[in-house]
N, C-alpha and C positions, 0 to 999 in steps of 0.2 A: 786338795783344798783350793778354793778359788782365790783370786787376787782381792786385796782389800777394797779397791774401787768397785770391783764387780760385786763384792759382798754388800757394800753400801747401797748400790743401786738396787740389788735384789731385796734388801730390807725395806727400802722405800716402796717398791712394787708390792711386796707381800703385805706391808702395812696398809696399803690402799685396799687390798683384798680383805684384810681383817676388819677394816672399817665397814666395808660392804656387808659382810655376813654378820657383823654385829648389828648393823642397822636393821637388816631383815629379821634376824633372830629375835631381837627384843621388841619387835612389833607385836609379838604374841601377847604380851602383858596388856596391851590395849585391845587387841582383837577378842580376848576372852569376854570382857563385859560388853563389847560392841555386838558380837555375834549372839551372846545370850539374849540381848534386847532385840536386835534386828530379826533374828530367826525364832524368837519367842521360845527359847529353850526352857525346860521345866526346872532344871537345877544346875548346880555347879559341876556335878559329875559329867553331864553332857557338855557343858562349856569347856571343861578341861580336856575334852577330846581334841581341842585345838593343839595343845602341847603334845598329846599322844600321837596324833597324825604326823606332826612335824618331826618329832624326835625318833619315832619308830623307823622312819626312813633311813636313819643312820644304821640301825641294826641290820636291815635287809640289804642295804646297798654298799656298806663299807668294804666288804671283801671283794665284790665285783668291781668296786672302784679301784682297789689295789691292782686287780688284773688289768683294768683299763689303763692305769698309769704306767704299768709295766710295758704296755704296747705303745702308748702315745708319748710317754715322758711327762715330766712334771708340768711344763709350760702348757702343752696342749690339753692336759687333763684339767688344769685350772680354767682354761678358756671354755671347755665343754661344760664344766660345772656351772659357770656363769650363764651360759645359754639355757641350760636346763632350768635354772632358777628363774630366768626371764619367762620361760614357758609357764612355770607354776604361777607367776604373778599375773599373767594374762588370763588364766583360768578364773581369776577373781571377777572378771567382767561378766561372763554368763552366770556365775554364782550369785553375784549381787543383783543382776536383773531378775533372776528367778527366786531370790532369797532361799536358795537351796543349801542347807548346811552341809550336806554330803559333798556338794561341789566345792564348797569352801575348804573342806577337809582334804579333798583331792588336790586342790591347788597347793595347800600347805605341805602335803606329802611329796609332791613334785619339787617344791622348793627345797624340802629337806633332802631329796635325792641329789639335787645339784650341790647342796652344801656338803653332803657326805663325800662327793667326789672332790670338791674344793678343799675341804679340811684334810682329807686323806693325803692330798698332795702338799698342802701348804704347811701343816704342822711339822711333819718330819723334815721338810725342806728347811724351815727356819731353825730347827734343832741341829741339823748336821752341816749347815753352811759355815759354821764356826766351831770353836772348841766346845765340846759337850758340857764342860764345867760351867760355862757362861751362858748356856742355852736358856736358862730361866730368865736371865737379864733380857735376852733378845725377845723371848716370848712375852715378857712383861711389857716391852715396848709395843708389841703387837696387841697386847691386852688393853693398853691405853687407847690405841686406835679403835679397838672393838667396843670398848665401853663408852668412849666419847660418842660414837655413833649410837650406842644403845641408850645413852642419856637423851640424845636428840630425838630418836625415833618415837618414843611414846609421847613426847611433848608435841612433835609435829603432827603425828597421826591422831593423837588425842584432841588437839585443837581443831583438826579437820573433820573427824568423824564423830567425835563425842562432844562437840560444841553444844552448850546448853543441854547436856545429857539429862540432868535432873528434871528439867522442865519437859523435855520430850518424853521421858519415861512416865511422868505424871499424866501427860496428855494421852498417851497410849493406854494407860490403865483406866483412865476415865472415859475413853471413847466407847460409846454404846452402839454406835452405828458401825457394822462390820466394814462397810465401804470406806468410811473415814479412817478407821483403824488401819486398814490395808494400805491406804494412801500414805499415812504417816510412816508406816514400816517400810514401804517401798522407797520413800524419800530418804529415810535414814540409811537404808542399805546402799543406795546409789552413791552415797558420799565416799565410799571406798574405791570407786572405779578410777577416778582421776589419779589419786596417789599411786595406785598399783600400775597404771599405764606408764607413769613417769619412772617408777622403779624398773619396769621391764626395759624401757628404752635405755636407761642408765646401765643396766646389766649387759645389754648387747654391746653398747659402746665400749664398756670396760673389757669385754671378751675380745673385741677387735684390738684394743690397746695391748692386752696381754699377749695375744698371738703375734703382734708385730714388735714386741719389746725385745730387749737384749738380755732378758732373764736367763742366766746361765743354767745349764743342766748339771745336776750332780748325780753321780752314780753311787748309791748307798752301798753297793757291793764292795766298793773300795774302802769303806769305813771299817775300822777295826780289823783290817786284813791280817794284821800281825798277831791278833788275839787267838792263841791256840785253842782255848776253850770254845770259842765261837766256831772255829773251823770244824771241831769235832761234833757239833750238833747236826742232827739230821732233820728235825722238824721244829716248828715254832713252839710247840707245847713242852719242849725240853728247857724252857726258860721260865722257872717258877716266878721270878720277880715280875715278869711280864703278865702272866696269868693273874697273879694277885693284883697287879696294877690295873688290869681291865676292870675287875670288880671295884677297885678303889675309884676309878674314874666314873664308873656307873653310878656309884653312890654320890660322888662329888657333884656330877652334873644334876642329879636329882635334887640335892640341897641347894644348888645354885639357882635352879629354876624355881624352886619353892620360895627362895628369898626374893627373886626378881619378879616372877609372874604371879605368885600366890599372895604377895603382900597386899594387893588390892582386894582380893577376895577375903583375906583375913580382916581387913579394915571394914569391909561391908558387913561381915559377920558381927562386928562390934557396933554396927549401926551408923557407920560413917557414910556420908553422901557420895554418890558416884562422881560428882564434880570435883571432889577431893581425891578419892582413891585412884582415879585414872592417872594421876601423876606420881603415885607412890613408887613405881618401878624406878623412876629417875633417881630417887633418894638412895636406893640400893646400889645402883650403878655408880653414883657419885662416891659412895664409900669404897666401892671396888676400885675406882680410879685412884683414890688415895693409896690403896694397897699396892697397886701396880707401881706408882711412883716410889713408894718405899722399897719395892723389890729392885728397881733399877739402881738405886743408890747403895743397896746393902748386899746384893748377890753378885758375884761370890766373894766380894771383898770382906764383908763382915759376917755373912750367913751362908752356910752351905745350902744346897737345894733341899736336902732332907730335913735340916733344921728349920728352914722356912716353912716346910710342909707341916712339921710337928707343931710349931708355934701357931700356925693357922688353924690346925685342928683343935688345939686347946681353946683358942678364941671362939671357935664355932660351938664348942661344948658350953662355954660360959654364956655366950649370947643366947643360945637356945634355951638354956635354963632361965635366963633373964626374960625371954618372951613368955615363958610358962608362968612365972611368978608375978608378972605385972599385968596391967590392963590399959586400955585406951591408947593414947598416943605414945606412951612410954613403951608399950609392947611393940608398937609399929616401929619405934626408933631402934629397938633391939633387932627386929627383922632387917631393917635397913643396914644396921651395923654388921649383919652377917655377910654383907657384901665385902667388907674389909677382911673378914675371916676367909672368905672364899677366893679373894683376888689372886693370891700367890699359889693356889693349889694346882691349877692347870699348868702354869709355868714351871713349877717344881716337879709335878707328877709325871708329865709327859716325857721329859728327858730322862728321868730316873727309870721309867718303865722301858724305854727303847734303848737304853745304854747297853752296848755290847752285842746288839743283835746282828750287826754286819749285814750279810746278804738277806737276812730275814727282816730288815727294817721296814720295807713296804708292807709286808704282811702283819708285822707287829703293830705298825701304825694303824692299819685297817681294823685290827681287833680292838685297839683302844678307841677308835672312832665309833665302833659298834657300841662301846660302853656309853656313848652319849644317849643311848636309849633310856638311860636312867631318868632323863628329863621327861620321858613319856610315862614312866611307871610310878615314880615317887609322888608327884603331884596328884595323880589319879587315886593313889592309895589314900592320900590326905582327904580329898573330897569325899571318897567313899566312906571313910571312917566317920566323918562328921555328918554327912547328909543322910546316911542310913541309920543314924542314931546309935551307932556302935559305941561312940564315946563323944566327949565334948570337943569343941573346936580347938581348945588349948591343948588337950591331951593328944589329939590327933596330930597336931603340929609337932609336938615333942617326940612322939613315936617315930615320925618320919625323919626327924633331924638328928636326935641325940645318938642313936646307934650308928648312923652313918659317920658322924664325926669321930666316934670312938674307933671305928675300923680304920679311918684315914690316919688317925694317930698311930695305930698299930703298924700301918704300912710305912709311915715316916720313920718309926723307930726300928723296925725289924724287917718288915715285908719286902722293902726295896732291895735288900741284900740277900734274901733267901735264894739259895742255889748258886750264887756267885762264889762264895767262899768255898763251898763244897767242891766246886768244879775247877777251882783255880789251882 
């Protein structure tokens, strides 16, 4: 175990990293309506390939990231992740100049690749740098850094790239001359270039800072070295609580992205103007911020990690039903409140799922990071159900949310302990 002063410095550094990938991740909520307009996409199904391209990178790159970190160590792995993210940001320049949706998706996939490496390193790091019982508190602190950045990113990018969005959308629709319409679209697309150049520069500078920092290395092989049940295991799939946890995290990220990125689409479906809906993601993240603050003061003093997860799941069930049975801004308020329900899920779930893995910690963390692909699948399911006319907007939302929260509740009550008692 590291010294207290070293732990404190490490938490500050990892907090900066969580701020960065929170800022980049939650830009997607603004990019969805922006790219739908700038690239003249036909429907929300196409627009939500933004989240699919971004989050599917986690599925494909999480396990390779674990192997890379095994070779490079945590600190170098984080630095490489930041550099890859910078490369993905730079791809936005030719994408914007050509208004090529495929190139935008490529840039997002590369960004997701860097984040997969960064998260595979940083999440287990913050979990095992101190007592596992208080890991949720440390991750809650990281969550505040993440969500403060997430609150700022749609406000900043929305103000830059979607300024006067309603008026621009109206001008594009009314333009009968193809040349004028093309000029308007090109001008709109070019708005994204400067912000992403700045993001790329910031990521490179941060990578240099991480490389030169005094961030201590931690050997997860030393964790739980006295746990006889862990020593007897021969492969990662002999930990049922981890396998169930991967599915739980898959569903959790899916509903988190729905609450954060799909809230604007839901509002548009209700007839609300783009000038309003572009800021809806911030409301969800604000309620998540409140949830993280609650977690810092209650875990583990008043709430165990599993109880925090259970309470969060129950709130998710209640708020999802609230969305379904209401309309207008009341329904939007319930979606925003889902941020409160989701806030403590990652902080509670991640340490519960990697508890007792010992030398399998890196691989277990990688499998959990693969579960982030839920952010690619669940929102796409929602848009497919509603845009293909399979069901209504309200029912589609409920189908995507309610079963997920029910499973998360199961994991909080029983799933996290499956296999542990039997092998103890």
